[in-house]
C-alpha positions as CSV (number, residue, x, y, z in Angstrom):
1,X,19.9,-23.7,14.2
2,X,22.2,-22.5,17.0
3,X,21.6,-19.5,19.1
4,X,22.3,-16.7,18.4
5,X,21.6,-16.6,14.7
6,X,21.8,-13.8,12.1
7,X,18.0,-13.2,12.1
8,X,17.9,-12.9,15.8
9,X,20.8,-10.4,15.9
10,X,19.3,-8.3,13.1
11,X,15.9,-8.3,14.6
12,X,17.3,-7.1,18.0
13,X,19.3,-4.3,16.3
14,X,16.1,-3.3,14.3
15,X,14.1,-3.0,17.5
16,X,16.8,-1.5,19.7
17,X,18.7,1.0,17.5
18,X,20.3,2.6,20.6
19,X,21.8,-0.6,21.8
20,X,24.7,-1.0,19.3
21,X,27.7,-2.3,21.1
22,X,28.6,-6.0,21.3
23,X,28.1,-6.0,25.1
24,X,24.7,-4.3,24.8
25,X,23.6,-6.8,22.1
26,X,24.8,-9.7,24.2
27,X,23.1,-8.4,27.3
28,X,19.8,-7.8,25.4
29,X,19.8,-11.3,23.9
30,X,21.0,-12.9,27.1
31,X,24.0,-14.3,25.3
32,X,26.6,-16.0,27.7
33,X,29.6,-18.2,27.6
34,X,30.5,-19.8,24.3
35,X,27.5,-18.1,22.7
36,X,29.4,-14.8,22.9
37,X,32.0,-16.2,20.5
38,X,29.2,-17.1,18.0
39,X,27.8,-13.5,18.4
40,X,31.2,-12.1,17.6
41,X,31.5,-14.2,14.5
42,X,28.0,-13.2,13.3
43,X,28.7,-9.5,13.8
44,X,31.9,-9.9,11.7
45,X,30.0,-11.7,8.9
46,X,27.2,-9.1,8.9
47,X,29.8,-6.4,8.6
48,X,31.7,-8.2,5.9
49,X,28.7,-8.6,3.6
50,X,27.5,-5.0,4.1
51,X,24.4,-5.7,6.2
52,X,25.9,-3.9,9.2
53,X,28.4,-1.1,9.4
54,X,30.7,-0.3,12.2
55,X,29.8,2.9,14.1
56,X,32.5,2.6,16.8
57,X,35.3,0.4,17.9
58,X,32.9,-2.3,19.1
59,X,29.5,-0.9,17.9
60,X,27.5,-1.7,14.8
61,X,24.3,-0.4,13.1
62,X,22.2,-1.5,10.2
63,X,24.1,-0.4,7.1
64,X,22.4,2.3,5.1
65,X,25.4,2.6,2.8
66,X,25.6,0.4,-0.3
67,X,29.0,-0.9,-1.3
68,X,30.9,1.0,-4.1
69,X,30.5,-2.1,-6.3
70,X,27.9,-4.7,-5.7
71,X,24.7,-6.4,-6.6
72,X,21.6,-4.2,-6.8
73,X,17.9,-5.1,-7.3
74,X,15.5,-2.7,-9.1
75,X,12.5,-2.3,-6.9
76,X,10.3,0.5,-8.2
77,X,9.8,3.5,-10.5
78,X,9.7,6.7,-8.4
79,X,7.6,9.8,-8.8
80,X,10.2,11.3,-11.2
81,X,10.0,8.2,-13.4
82,X,13.4,7.1,-12.3
83,X,14.2,3.4,-11.9
84,X,15.1,2.9,-8.2
85,X,17.1,0.0,-6.8
86,X,18.6,-1.1,-3.4
87,X,21.7,-3.0,-2.5
88,X,21.5,-6.8,-2.1
89,X,23.0,-8.6,0.9
90,X,22.6,-12.1,2.3
91,X,19.5,-11.0,4.1
92,X,17.9,-9.5,1.0
93,X,17.9,-5.8,0.0
94,X,19.0,-3.1,2.3
95,X,20.0,0.5,2.5
96,X,18.7,3.7,0.9
97,X,17.2,4.0,-2.6
98,X,19.7,4.0,-5.5
99,X,18.8,5.8,-8.7
100,X,19.7,4.1,-12.0
101,X,21.6,6.4,-14.4
102,X,22.5,4.0,-17.2
103,X,25.4,1.6,-18.0
104,X,29.0,2.2,-17.0
105,X,31.4,3.5,-19.6
106,X,30.9,1.9,-23.0
107,X,28.9,-1.0,-21.7
108,X,25.5,-1.5,-23.2
109,X,22.7,-3.9,-22.5
110,X,19.0,-4.4,-22.3
111,X,17.0,-1.9,-20.3
112,X,16.5,-3.1,-16.7
113,X,13.1,-3.2,-15.1
114,X,11.5,-3.7,-11.7
115,X,12.5,-7.1,-10.4
116,X,15.9,-7.3,-12.2
117,X,19.2,-7.6,-10.6
118,X,22.7,-6.6,-11.8
119,X,26.2,-5.8,-10.8
120,X,26.6,-2.0,-10.5
121,X,29.0,0.7,-9.5
122,X,27.3,2.9,-6.8
123,X,28.3,6.5,-6.0
124,X,26.8,8.9,-3.5
125,X,26.1,12.4,-5.0
126,X,24.4,15.2,-3.2
127,X,23.0,13.0,-0.5
128,X,21.5,10.5,-3.2
129,X,23.0,7.3,-4.4
130,X,23.3,6.6,-8.1
131,X,24.2,3.4,-9.9
132,X,25.9,2.7,-13.2
133,X,25.1,-0.8,-14.3
134,X,28.1,-3.0,-15.2
135,X,26.1,-6.2,-16.1
136,X,22.5,-7.1,-15.9
137,X,21.9,-10.6,-14.4
138,X,18.2,-11.2,-14.6
139,X,15.5,-10.0,-16.9
140,X,11.8,-9.8,-16.1
141,X,9.7,-12.9,-16.9
142,X,7.6,-10.8,-19.3
143,X,8.6,-7.9,-21.5
144,X,6.9,-4.8,-20.6
145,X,4.5,-3.0,-23.0
146,X,5.5,0.3,-24.5
147,X,3.2,3.3,-24.7
148,X,4.0,5.9,-27.3
149,X,3.2,7.6,-30.6
150,X,2.9,5.6,-33.8
151,X,4.8,6.9,-36.8
152,X,4.2,5.6,-40.3
153,X,7.4,4.6,-42.2
154,X,7.9,3.3,-45.8
155,X,7.9,-0.3,-44.5
156,X,5.3,-0.1,-41.8
157,X,5.8,2.0,-38.7
158,X,7.5,2.5,-35.4
159,X,6.7,3.5,-31.9
160,X,8.2,6.6,-30.4
161,X,8.1,5.9,-26.6
162,X,6.2,8.4,-24.4
163,X,8.5,7.7,-21.4
164,X,11.7,9.6,-21.9
165,X,13.6,6.9,-20.0
166,X,12.4,4.2,-22.3
167,X,15.3,3.8,-24.7
168,X,13.7,1.0,-26.7
169,X,12.5,1.4,-30.3
170,X,9.8,-1.0,-31.7
171,X,9.3,-1.5,-35.4
172,X,5.7,-2.3,-36.4
173,X,5.0,-4.3,-39.5
174,X,1.9,-3.5,-41.6
175,X,0.1,-6.7,-40.3
176,X,0.7,-5.7,-36.7
177,X,-0.4,-2.1,-36.6
178,X,-4.0,-3.1,-35.9
179,X,-5.6,0.1,-37.3
180,X,-3.0,2.5,-35.9
181,X,-2.6,5.6,-38.0
182,X,0.2,8.2,-38.1
183,X,0.3,10.2,-34.8
184,X,-2.0,7.8,-32.9
185,X,-1.1,7.2,-29.3
186,X,-0.9,3.4,-28.8
187,X,0.3,0.6,-26.5
188,X,2.4,-2.1,-28.1
189,X,4.0,-5.4,-26.9
190,X,7.4,-6.5,-28.0
191,X,7.5,-9.7,-30.2
192,X,10.1,-12.4,-29.6
193,X,13.2,-11.8,-31.8
194,X,16.9,-12.3,-32.2
195,X,18.9,-10.7,-29.4
196,X,21.0,-8.6,-31.8
197,X,18.3,-7.9,-34.4
198,X,15.8,-5.0,-34.6
199,X,13.0,-5.2,-32.1
200,X,9.5,-5.7,-33.5
201,X,6.2,-5.2,-31.8
202,X,2.5,-5.5,-32.2
203,X,0.0,-2.7,-31.5
204,X,-2.4,-3.9,-28.8
205,X,-4.5,-0.8,-28.3
206,X,-5.1,2.6,-29.9
207,X,-5.5,5.2,-27.1
208,X,-6.3,8.3,-29.1
209,X,-4.6,11.1,-31.0
210,X,-1.5,13.0,-30.1
211,X,-3.4,16.2,-30.5
212,X,-6.2,15.1,-28.2
213,X,-6.2,17.4,-25.1
214,X,-6.8,14.3,-22.9
215,X,-3.6,12.6,-24.2
216,X,-1.4,13.7,-21.3
217,X,-3.5,11.9,-18.7
218,X,-4.2,8.9,-21.0
219,X,-0.5,8.2,-21.6
220,X,0.3,8.4,-17.9
221,X,-2.6,6.1,-17.0
222,X,-1.6,3.4,-19.5
223,X,2.1,3.8,-18.9
224,X,1.7,3.1,-15.2
225,X,-1.0,0.5,-15.7
226,X,-3.5,2.4,-13.5
227,X,-6.9,0.6,-13.6
228,X,-9.6,2.8,-15.1
229,X,-12.6,0.7,-15.9
230,X,-14.4,-1.1,-13.0
231,X,-15.3,-4.8,-13.6
232,X,-19.0,-5.5,-14.1
233,X,-19.3,-7.4,-10.8
234,X,-17.8,-4.4,-8.9
235,X,-20.3,-2.0,-10.6
236,X,-23.2,-4.3,-9.9
237,X,-22.2,-4.4,-6.2
238,X,-21.8,-0.6,-6.0
239,X,-25.3,0.0,-7.5
240,X,-27.1,-2.5,-5.2
241,X,-25.1,-2.5,-1.9
242,X,-26.7,-1.2,1.3
243,X,-24.8,-0.4,4.5
244,X,-24.6,-3.2,7.0
245,X,-26.8,-2.5,10.0
246,X,-24.9,-1.3,13.0
247,X,-25.7,0.4,16.3
248,X,-25.2,4.1,15.6
249,X,-25.1,7.3,17.6
250,X,-27.3,10.1,16.2
251,X,-25.2,13.1,15.2
252,X,-27.7,14.6,12.8
253,X,-28.4,17.5,15.2
254,X,-24.8,18.6,15.3
255,X,-24.0,21.2,12.5
256,X,-21.0,19.4,11.0
257,X,-19.8,20.9,7.8
258,X,-17.5,19.9,5.0
259,X,-14.7,22.2,3.7
260,X,-13.1,21.1,0.5
261,X,-11.7,22.4,-2.8
262,X,-14.4,24.2,-4.8
263,X,-14.4,21.4,-7.5
264,X,-14.4,18.4,-5.1
265,X,-16.9,15.7,-6.0
266,X,-16.3,13.4,-3.0
267,X,-16.6,14.7,0.6
268,X,-15.2,12.2,3.1
269,X,-14.7,14.4,6.2
270,X,-16.7,17.0,8.2
271,X,-15.8,19.1,11.2
272,X,-17.4,20.8,14.2
273,X,-16.1,22.6,17.2
274,X,-17.7,23.8,20.5
275,X,-16.2,26.0,23.2
276,X,-16.2,24.5,26.6
277,X,-15.6,26.1,30.0
278,X,-12.0,25.0,30.1
279,X,-11.2,24.2,26.5
280,X,-12.7,23.0,23.2
281,X,-14.6,20.0,21.9
282,X,-13.8,19.0,18.3
283,X,-15.6,16.4,16.2
284,X,-14.2,15.0,13.0
285,X,-16.7,12.8,11.2
286,X,-15.5,10.6,8.3
287,X,-17.6,8.7,5.7
288,X,-18.2,5.2,6.9
289,X,-16.9,3.4,3.9
290,X,-16.5,0.1,5.8
291,X,-20.3,-0.2,6.0
292,X,-20.4,-0.5,2.3
293,X,-17.1,-2.0,1.3
294,X,-16.8,-5.2,3.2
295,X,-13.9,-7.7,3.3
296,X,-13.9,-10.3,0.6
297,X,-16.3,-8.6,-1.7
298,X,-15.6,-7.6,-5.3
299,X,-15.7,-4.0,-4.3
300,X,-13.0,-4.7,-1.6
301,X,-10.7,-6.6,-3.9
302,X,-10.9,-3.9,-6.5
303,X,-10.3,-1.1,-4.0
304,X,-7.3,-2.9,-2.5
305,X,-5.9,-3.5,-6.0
306,X,-6.1,0.2,-6.8
307,X,-4.9,1.3,-3.4
308,X,-5.9,4.9,-3.8
309,X,-7.5,7.4,-6.1
310,X,-5.2,9.1,-8.7
311,X,-5.6,12.8,-9.4
312,X,-4.8,14.4,-12.8
313,X,-5.3,18.0,-13.9
314,X,-8.3,16.9,-16.1
315,X,-9.8,13.9,-14.2
316,X,-9.8,11.6,-11.3
317,X,-9.3,7.9,-11.4
318,X,-11.2,6.9,-8.3
319,X,-10.5,4.0,-5.9
320,X,-14.3,3.4,-5.6
321,X,-17.0,3.5,-8.3
322,X,-18.8,6.8,-8.7
323,X,-22.0,5.4,-7.1
324,X,-20.0,5.2,-3.8
325,X,-17.3,7.8,-4.0
326,X,-19.5,10.7,-5.1
327,X,-22.8,9.5,-3.7
328,X,-23.6,6.8,-1.1
329,X,-20.3,7.3,0.8
330,X,-19.9,11.0,0.2
331,X,-21.0,13.3,3.1
332,X,-23.5,15.1,0.8
333,X,-25.0,18.4,2.1
334,X,-28.3,18.0,4.0
335,X,-28.5,14.2,3.6
336,X,-28.2,11.5,6.3
337,X,-25.0,9.5,6.0
338,X,-23.4,6.8,8.1
339,X,-20.1,8.0,9.6
340,X,-17.1,7.1,11.8
341,X,-16.4,10.0,14.1
342,X,-13.9,11.0,16.7
343,X,-14.8,13.4,19.5
344,X,-11.7,15.1,21.0
345,X,-11.5,17.3,24.0
346,X,-8.6,19.9,24.1
347,X,-7.7,22.3,26.9
348,X,-7.1,26.0,26.2
349,X,-3.4,25.3,25.4
350,X,-4.4,22.9,22.6
351,X,-3.4,19.7,24.5
352,X,-5.7,16.8,24.0
353,X,-7.2,15.5,27.2
354,X,-9.3,12.6,25.9
355,X,-11.1,11.3,22.9
356,X,-13.6,8.7,21.9
357,X,-14.7,7.1,18.6
358,X,-18.3,7.0,17.5
359,X,-20.1,5.0,14.8
360,X,-22.9,7.3,14.0
361,X,-25.2,9.0,11.5
362,X,-24.7,12.6,10.5
363,X,-26.2,15.2,8.2
364,X,-23.8,17.8,6.7
365,X,-25.2,21.2,7.5
366,X,-23.2,22.8,4.7
367,X,-20.8,22.2,1.9
368,X,-18.3,25.0,1.8
369,X,-15.2,25.5,-0.3
370,X,-12.0,26.7,1.4
371,X,-12.5,30.1,-0.3
372,X,-16.1,30.4,1.1
373,X,-15.1,29.5,4.6
374,X,-12.1,31.9,4.6
375,X,-14.2,34.7,3.1
376,X,-16.7,34.5,5.9
377,X,-14.0,34.5,8.6
378,X,-12.4,37.5,6.9
379,X,-15.6,39.4,7.2
380,X,-16.5,39.5,3.5
381,X,-20.3,39.7,3.2
382,X,-22.7,37.9,0.9
383,X,-21.0,34.5,0.6
384,X,-22.4,31.1,1.5
385,X,-20.3,30.8,4.6
386,X,-21.8,34.0,6.1
387,X,-24.8,32.1,7.5
388,X,-22.5,29.7,9.4
389,X,-20.1,32.3,10.7
390,X,-21.3,32.5,14.3
391,X,-22.6,29.0,15.0
392,X,-20.0,27.0,13.2
393,X,-17.0,28.8,11.7
394,X,-15.9,31.0,14.6
395,X,-15.8,28.0,17.0
396,X,-13.8,26.1,14.5
397,X,-11.3,28.9,14.2
398,X,-11.2,29.3,18.0
399,X,-10.4,25.6,18.4
400,X,-7.8,25.9,15.7
401,X,-6.1,28.8,17.5
402,X,-5.8,26.7,20.6
403,X,-4.4,23.7,18.7
404,X,-2.0,26.0,17.1
405,X,-0.3,26.6,20.5
406,X,0.3,22.9,20.9
407,X,1.4,22.5,17.3
408,X,4.0,25.3,17.8
409,X,5.3,23.5,20.9
410,X,5.5,20.2,19.0
411,X,7.3,22.0,16.2
412,X,6.6,19.8,13.2
413,X,8.7,20.4,10.1
414,X,7.5,23.6,8.5
415,X,8.1,23.3,4.8
416,X,5.4,25.4,3.3
417,X,6.3,25.1,-0.4
418,X,4.2,26.8,-3.1
419,X,2.0,24.6,-5.2
420,X,1.1,25.1,-8.8
421,X,-2.2,24.0,-10.3
422,X,-2.8,23.3,-14.0
423,X,-6.2,24.8,-15.0
424,X,-8.0,22.9,-17.8
425,X,-10.5,24.8,-19.9
426,X,-13.8,23.4,-21.3
427,X,-12.0,22.4,-24.5
428,X,-9.7,20.2,-22.5
429,X,-6.7,22.3,-23.2
430,X,-4.5,24.1,-20.6
431,X,-6.1,27.4,-19.8
432,X,-3.4,28.5,-17.4
433,X,-1.0,27.7,-14.5
434,X,-1.9,29.2,-11.2
435,X,-0.3,29.1,-7.8
436,X,-2.7,27.6,-5.3
437,X,-3.5,29.9,-2.4
438,X,-3.1,28.5,1.0
439,X,-5.6,29.9,3.5
440,X,-5.9,29.4,7.2
441,X,-9.0,27.3,6.2
442,X,-6.6,24.8,4.6
443,X,-4.4,24.7,7.7
444,X,-7.4,24.3,10.0
445,X,-8.6,21.2,8.2
446,X,-5.1,19.8,7.9
447,X,-4.6,20.2,11.7
448,X,-7.9,18.6,12.6
449,X,-7.2,15.7,10.3
450,X,-3.8,15.2,11.8
451,X,-5.4,15.1,15.3
452,X,-8.0,12.6,14.2
453,X,-5.2,10.4,12.7
454,X,-3.2,10.5,15.9
455,X,-6.3,9.5,17.9
456,X,-6.9,6.5,15.7
457,X,-3.3,5.3,16.1
458,X,-3.5,5.8,19.9
459,X,-6.7,4.0,20.3
460,X,-5.6,1.0,18.2
461,X,-2.3,0.7,20.1
462,X,-4.2,0.9,23.4
463,X,-6.6,-1.9,22.3
464,X,-3.7,-4.0,21.1
465,X,-5.0,-4.1,17.6
466,X,-3.0,-4.7,14.5
467,X,-2.4,-1.3,12.9
468,X,-1.3,0.1,9.5
469,X,0.9,3.0,10.5
470,X,2.0,6.0,8.4
471,X,5.7,6.3,9.2
472,X,8.3,8.8,8.2
473,X,11.9,8.0,9.1
474,X,14.3,10.7,10.2
475,X,16.9,11.7,7.5
476,X,19.7,9.3,6.9
477,X,23.3,10.1,8.0
478,X,24.3,10.3,4.4
479,X,21.7,12.9,3.5
480,X,22.5,14.9,6.7
481,X,26.2,14.9,5.8
482,X,25.4,16.2,2.3
483,X,23.2,18.9,3.8
484,X,26.0,19.9,6.2
485,X,28.5,20.1,3.3
486,X,26.2,22.3,1.3
487,X,25.4,24.6,4.2
488,X,29.1,25.0,4.9
489,X,29.6,26.6,1.5
490,X,27.1,29.2,2.7
491,X,29.0,29.7,6.0
492,X,26.2,28.0,7.9
493,X,27.1,25.4,10.5
494,X,25.0,22.2,10.8
495,X,25.8,19.9,13.8
496,X,26.4,16.3,12.8
497,X,26.3,13.5,15.3
498,X,23.2,14.8,17.0
499,X,19.8,13.2,16.7
500,X,17.9,15.1,13.9
501,X,15.1,17.3,15.2
502,X,12.4,19.1,13.3
503,X,12.9,22.2,15.4
504,X,16.5,22.5,14.2
505,X,15.4,22.3,10.6
506,X,12.7,25.0,11.3
507,X,15.3,27.4,12.8
508,X,17.5,26.9,9.7
509,X,14.5,27.7,7.5
510,X,13.4,30.7,9.6
511,X,17.0,32.2,9.7
512,X,17.2,32.0,5.9
513,X,13.7,33.3,5.1
514,X,14.7,36.8,4.2
515,X,18.0,35.9,2.4
516,X,18.8,35.1,-1.2
517,X,19.3,31.5,-0.2
518,X,15.8,30.9,1.2
519,X,14.4,28.9,-1.8
520,X,17.6,26.9,-2.1
521,X,17.8,25.9,1.6
522,X,14.1,24.9,1.5
523,X,14.8,22.7,-1.5
524,X,17.8,21.1,0.0
525,X,16.0,20.5,3.3
526,X,13.2,18.9,1.4
527,X,15.6,16.6,-0.4
528,X,17.2,15.5,2.8
529,X,13.9,14.1,4.1
530,X,12.9,10.4,3.8
531,X,9.6,9.5,2.1
532,X,6.6,8.6,4.2
533,X,5.4,5.0,3.8
534,X,2.9,2.6,5.3
535,X,4.2,-0.1,7.7
536,X,2.8,-2.7,10.1
537,X,5.4,-1.6,12.7
538,X,5.7,1.8,14.2
539,X,8.7,4.0,13.5
540,X,7.1,7.3,14.3
541,X,6.5,10.3,12.0
542,X,9.6,12.5,11.9
543,X,8.1,15.3,9.8
544,X,5.0,15.8,12.0
545,X,7.1,15.1,15.1
546,X,4.7,12.5,16.3
547,X,5.3,9.2,18.1
548,X,2.5,7.4,16.4
549,X,0.4,8.2,13.3
550,X,-2.1,6.4,11.1
551,X,-4.3,7.5,8.1
552,X,-8.0,7.5,9.1
553,X,-9.6,10.5,7.4
554,X,-9.9,9.6,3.7
555,X,-11.3,6.1,3.2
556,X,-13.1,7.1,0.0
557,X,-9.7,7.6,-1.7
558,X,-7.2,5.6,0.3
559,X,-7.4,1.9,1.1
560,X,-5.1,2.4,4.1
561,X,-7.8,4.5,5.8
562,X,-10.4,1.9,5.2
563,X,-8.2,-0.7,6.9
564,X,-7.8,1.6,10.0
565,X,-11.6,2.0,10.1
566,X,-12.0,-1.7,10.1
567,X,-9.5,-2.1,12.9
568,X,-11.4,0.5,15.0
569,X,-14.7,-1.3,14.4
570,X,-13.2,-4.7,15.4
571,X,-11.3,-3.4,18.5
572,X,-14.1,-1.2,19.8
573,X,-16.9,-3.7,19.1
574,X,-18.7,-1.3,16.7
575,X,-20.0,-3.9,14.3
576,X,-19.5,-7.1,12.4
577,X,-17.7,-5.5,9.4
578,X,-14.3,-5.0,11.0
579,X,-10.8,-6.2,10.3
580,X,-10.7,-9.9,9.5
581,X,-8.0,-12.2,11.0
582,X,-6.7,-12.9,7.5
583,X,-6.3,-9.2,6.7
584,X,-4.6,-8.5,10.1
585,X,-2.1,-11.3,9.4
586,X,-1.2,-9.8,6.0
587,X,-0.7,-6.2,7.0
588,X,3.0,-6.2,6.3
589,X,2.4,-7.3,2.7
590,X,-0.6,-4.9,2.4
591,X,1.6,-2.0,3.5
592,X,4.2,-2.8,0.8
593,X,1.4,-3.0,-1.8
594,X,-0.1,0.4,-0.8
595,X,3.3,2.1,-0.9
596,X,3.7,0.7,-4.4
597,X,0.2,2.0,-5.6
598,X,0.9,5.4,-4.0
599,X,4.2,5.7,-5.7
600,X,2.6,4.6,-9.0
601,X,-0.1,7.3,-8.7
602,X,2.5,10.0,-7.8
603,X,4.6,9.1,-10.9
604,X,1.6,9.1,-13.2
605,X,0.3,12.4,-11.8
606,X,3.7,13.9,-12.2
607,X,4.1,12.7,-15.8
608,X,0.7,14.0,-16.9
609,X,1.4,17.4,-15.3
610,X,4.8,17.6,-17.0
611,X,3.1,16.9,-20.4
612,X,0.4,19.5,-19.8
613,X,3.1,22.0,-18.9
614,X,5.0,21.1,-22.1
615,X,1.9,21.5,-24.2
616,X,1.2,24.8,-22.6
617,X,4.7,26.0,-23.5
618,X,5.0,24.4,-26.9
619,X,4.1,27.6,-28.8
620,X,6.7,29.6,-26.8
621,X,9.9,28.1,-28.2
622,X,12.4,30.9,-28.5
623,X,10.8,32.9,-25.6
624,X,12.8,34.0,-22.6
625,X,12.0,33.2,-19.0
626,X,13.3,33.7,-15.5
627,X,14.0,30.5,-13.6
628,X,15.8,29.2,-10.5
629,X,18.3,26.4,-10.6
630,X,16.8,23.5,-8.6
631,X,19.3,20.8,-9.5
632,X,23.0,20.6,-10.4
633,X,24.5,17.4,-11.9
634,X,27.6,16.5,-13.9
635,X,25.3,16.6,-17.0
636,X,23.9,20.1,-16.5
637,X,21.4,22.2,-14.7
638,X,17.7,21.6,-13.8
639,X,15.9,24.9,-13.9
640,X,12.3,25.7,-12.7
641,X,10.6,28.4,-14.7
642,X,8.9,31.2,-12.8
643,X,5.2,31.5,-13.4
644,X,4.5,28.0,-14.6
645,X,6.7,26.0,-12.2
646,X,7.7,23.8,-15.1
647,X,11.2,22.3,-15.0
648,X,13.6,22.1,-17.9
649,X,17.1,20.9,-18.4
650,X,20.2,23.0,-19.6
651,X,22.9,20.6,-20.7
652,X,26.5,21.3,-19.6
653,X,27.7,21.3,-23.2
654,X,25.5,24.3,-24.0
655,X,26.5,26.5,-21.0
656,X,29.7,28.0,-22.6
657,X,33.1,27.0,-24.0
658,X,34.4,26.8,-20.4
659,X,35.6,23.5,-18.9
660,X,32.9,23.0,-16.2
661,X,33.6,21.0,-13.1
662,X,30.8,19.7,-10.8
663,X,31.4,20.5,-7.1
664,X,29.3,18.1,-5.0
665,X,29.6,19.9,-1.7
666,X,28.4,23.3,-3.0
667,X,26.0,21.8,-5.5
668,X,27.5,23.9,-8.3
669,X,29.2,23.8,-11.6
670,X,32.5,25.8,-11.5
671,X,34.5,26.9,-14.6
672,X,38.1,25.8,-14.4
673,X,40.5,28.7,-14.3
674,X,38.0,31.6,-13.9
675,X,36.1,30.0,-11.0
676,X,32.8,31.3,-12.4
677,X,29.9,29.2,-11.2
678,X,26.3,28.2,-11.6
679,X,24.9,27.1,-8.3
680,X,21.9,25.6,-6.6
681,X,19.2,28.3,-6.1
682,X,20.7,30.8,-8.5
683,X,18.2,32.9,-10.4
684,X,19.0,32.8,-14.2
685,X,17.5,34.0,-17.5
686,X,16.9,31.2,-20.0
687,X,15.6,30.6,-23.5
688,X,13.2,27.8,-24.2
689,X,15.1,26.0,-27.0
690,X,13.0,22.8,-27.5
691,X,9.7,21.3,-26.2
692,X,8.8,17.6,-26.5
693,X,5.2,17.3,-25.3
694,X,5.0,13.5,-25.8
695,X,7.7,13.0,-23.1
696,X,6.9,16.2,-21.2
697,X,10.4,17.6,-21.7
698,X,11.9,21.1,-21.9
699,X,15.4,21.9,-23.2
700,X,16.8,25.3,-22.1
701,X,19.6,27.6,-23.0
702,X,21.0,29.7,-20.2
703,X,21.4,33.3,-21.2
704,X,22.6,34.7,-17.8
705,X,26.2,35.0,-17.0
706,X,27.5,32.7,-14.3
707,X,28.3,34.2,-10.9
708,X,31.8,35.4,-10.3
709,X,34.3,33.4,-8.3
710,X,33.8,33.7,-4.6
711,X,36.6,35.1,-2.4
712,X,38.7,32.1,-1.2
713,X,36.8,29.7,-3.5
714,X,38.7,26.6,-4.5
715,X,38.1,25.0,-7.8
716,X,37.6,21.3,-7.4
717,X,39.8,18.8,-9.2
718,X,38.3,17.5,-12.5
719,X,37.8,14.0,-11.1
720,X,34.9,15.4,-9.0
721,X,32.9,16.3,-12.1
722,X,32.7,16.1,-15.8
723,X,33.7,18.8,-18.2
724,X,31.3,20.1,-20.8
725,X,31.8,18.6,-24.2
726,X,29.8,19.2,-27.4
727,X,27.2,16.6,-28.2
728,X,23.7,15.5,-27.4
729,X,22.4,15.9,-23.8
730,X,22.0,12.7,-22.0
731,X,18.4,13.3,-21.1
732,X,15.7,15.9,-20.6
733,X,13.2,15.8,-17.8
734,X,10.7,18.2,-16.3
735,X,10.1,19.2,-12.8
736,X,8.1,18.6,-9.6
737,X,4.5,19.8,-9.8
738,X,2.8,19.0,-6.5
739,X,-0.7,19.0,-7.8
740,X,-2.3,16.1,-5.8
741,X,-5.9,16.8,-5.8
742,X,-6.9,17.7,-2.2
743,X,-4.4,15.3,-0.6
744,X,-2.1,17.7,1.2
745,X,-4.9,19.8,2.7
746,X,-6.2,16.6,4.4
747,X,-3.0,15.7,6.0
748,X,-2.7,13.4,3.0
749,X,0.7,12.6,1.7
750,X,2.2,13.0,5.1
């Protein structure tokens, strides 16, 4: 192969995103003479096939814009249950995620799945790319199972899919129902049949009854293939395994304490702080899971397969068996436990001066909830935290205050969005929906965990160790352009062409905090952000405004953290149970797998919560609610209900007899002629028209009048949207509950 080649050029651009001109690329690759002609040709080819895009007269960058019509590959199902694809080029897939919205025009075909490819029409809307499939090229090797409700029919039965995006219908003959009764929740596999004939299936498992309170979680677990039962060899290992002997530092005399949600069963982190003459010493101690879960064992294979624990309103599907997650590896109060700890020294301004990692033994002095710790700090007498106020809690808060100075200077993205929590009663039914209080105790633990994660990344980089980073890319140019277009409709200027900075986003949020647009701007800023992922190469963490970051603090529930622990053990010579050469060589593939399991859990958690919310509201059809418009599309409005946080859909055909036009820039539906509008963030009154608990869907009727036409407002041409027409809505979906167990308060999803 001649030099330079496509792979070399792309690799250079990846690693040097600021060196984009042909001269800079040639200089960086030491290309001279006739090789420059080859480089010129390669750049032309990469631009022609969409892999690169021109950013100047003689400058290129990796393309993050898919072509208007091209081949896409379906890669995953996101947390909303959407099928997500990316554009396909000669070098494989590239560019931002593309959400599948159905077939184009009157085209119809089989439902695509992960791994399929097809020809699609791609359009950018509101900072997101959406694809209409023209033709499906490839089907999966195996048909996917269906999860749903079994309905008896005169000739046997049929399966009503639980996933509202699954458009299949399976008929079940009497011989294939395998004991399923009317209104049973089941899984079924399609049977081979004629391409144009009715689809038949066979019931493979009866999960329970539709009226079982546990049904919401059971459906999500089975629909997303989340492993629940541990194999016998894994359980046997968990019951008999002992920690591998290692040289440990005795930390049992230090009053480390755990601070967790009141209902937490596993405790994987403990904290301690001490005031020094010129600053603070902070110790973060983490359960030493690596001492129990060793590479190549059945426990390790199962933990890697699961990737992480999955949290539902009524249960947890753990990454590790109970014997480890809630006992041997958990930092149980007043019991000796092996730990991995980091001791950090900060000056009075909160700047870290040094740190060291310790493999030790600790004894938790107390198990406190966030509420108990906060109550003691607030001076409320009589609680469990009162006994630890002077020796433990006040130093912790003192150190946190110092770290707060450095955090303010660093200016991470401050999107403090409210969280709802589904409360499950003893009967398994939804007892209520509450907004989770966020105390300083939560923020303290989150900040200490972030600092420990940074220390882990810094140490492993310094030691030259392979590292599983937690990376968060800066917003794409397309999403920033969409944000700027929207803000312009509010007479707010957003500079384009500048490097995105978290401080700029924070100023925008702060300026809007006391305005009617505060919620809307927070939502739009959130949507402009990329999703954090795991990667074997560092790309920084934009949201936290950190150059390097890794997950270290939750090895009981995240496999990524266990990998970081092993890397620290190996690089610092802390034992023989560290990172193996085989695992180090496979970090890139492992990172991809862990992103996949994380997304799977997020989608399942979201689905279950949606169903619980729908069940909670199922007896309230006809009732009126206040809500806020959180999404505007050509099909209608997504509206989040006040109080519960549940999201419903109001189809455009039901808004009024007006001809509604979708205006992408202002994220609004505008009535042609009158200019009346429904816009992003608008508070509206709605009627709950229909609830589908099986799919977790809410159908809403908007009662409120639209807003009047703005002075100087232009009504967009009809080609920018779709008018409302009578008929069935294209789909109903519910909204974004952010219940994730204790993840966020541990620096988790970041």
